[in-house]
N, C-alpha and C positions, 0 to 999 in steps of 0.2 A: 521858914518853913513856905515850901510850892502852894502854887496854887491847888493842885492836885492832893498833896500830901495832907492838908487841909480837909479839902472834901472827903476822902477820907476818913478821916478823924469824926466826922460829921456821920458819912455814913455810920460807923461802927457805934456811934452816940444812940442812931434812932434804930439802929439793931438790938437796943438792949429789949426793947417791948415789940411784940406786934399789934399792941390794943393802940390803935388811932385815938383815942380819947387821949393815951399817956401821950402821946408823939403832938398831937394838938395843944398840951399841957406844955411839952417841953419847946414848943414853939413859942406861946406864948409865955413864959419864962424869958426868953433867948429876947423878946421884946423888953420885957420889964426890966431887962438889964442894960440895954442899950443908953447909954449916959442923954439927958434930955437935950434936943437940939436949940438954943439959943433963938429968942424970939425974932430976934431981926434977920433968921436967916428963912424964918416961914413966909418966904415971900413967894409969887407967882413966878418967878423965873424958877424959882426949887421944886415946884410944885409937880409933880408927875402928871402926864395927858394919862388917860387910857386909866387909872384906877377909878374904882368908884368910891374908894376911903382915898381920903385926902392924905399923900404921903409927900414929905419933903427930903430931900437929897442934895445936899450941899459936898463941892469936892475941893479939894486944894491939893495942891504939889508941893512935896520938899524935897528936896537932894534926891528927883527925878522921881520919887515913889508918891501915888496917889491913896489922897488919906479921904475918907467918905464920912459924913454925917447925916443921919437920918432920925426922923421922926413920923410918926402917923398917928390917926386919930381913932386906928381898927387897932385891937392887941391882937388879931392874928396877920395881919399888913405887918405891925410894929415887928411882930416876931421873920415874918419872913424877910423883910430890910435887911434885920437883923441878919439872918443866915448870911445874906447878900455880903453885907459888909464885912462879916469875921471872913468870908470868904476873898474878899476883893481888896479889900483895904491895906494899905502897905505894900504895892506891887507897883509896876513899871505900867505907865499905859499898853507896852506893848505887849506885856503877860495878860493883862486884863482883856485886850482885842482875842488875842491867840488862845484863851481860855474856853474851854469846853465844859462845862457846869452840868458833869454829869447826877452828882450828887441829887439834881430835883428831882430825875426819874426814879435814880436808885433808893431813895430814902419813901418811894412811893408817894410827892407832893402830887403830879401831875395827874394822879387816878382817885387823889382823894380832897382835891381843893375845889371848890365851886367854878363853873364857868367864867364867873369875873374877877373870882380871884387869883385864877389862872391865866388870865389875862392881863388883871394889876402884875402878878407877880414878873410876864413876857415883859410889860412895860415898865418894868424898876429893871431888870436886866440890859432893855437894850437902851435906857437914859444914864447908866454907869458905863455903859460900853460907848455910848455916846462923848461923855465925858473923858473918858481913855482918848476917844480918836481926837477930841481937841486938845486933849494935852500932850498927844504925841510928837516927838522930834523928830 
């Protein structure tokens, strides 16, 4: 699946309900499905600056595709990073760098997240794109 196809799938899933409490629960559920990050990867090097919560993102590359693992100590934030990983993991650095993450606005995250969570989400996107730039050949 392309990044845009994954985003379209996420948008369809979030369109099922108009109730933001249901959408928050979907985000929490996504975070709960995220595999735990190995404790030895929870280092300061993998900690994202700019998040009020603690969020760790680890990137690795295999066969030209970037793979991300992450964890957070906050349930909503963990769900947000899970959404980003679902969208971007398993793609080339170029695809990640060229992606326009339109699903963030389309599902209403921009309007319904607190300013600190919005800043944290932007910091997560920036860090993932920084990893993609570092692995770009």
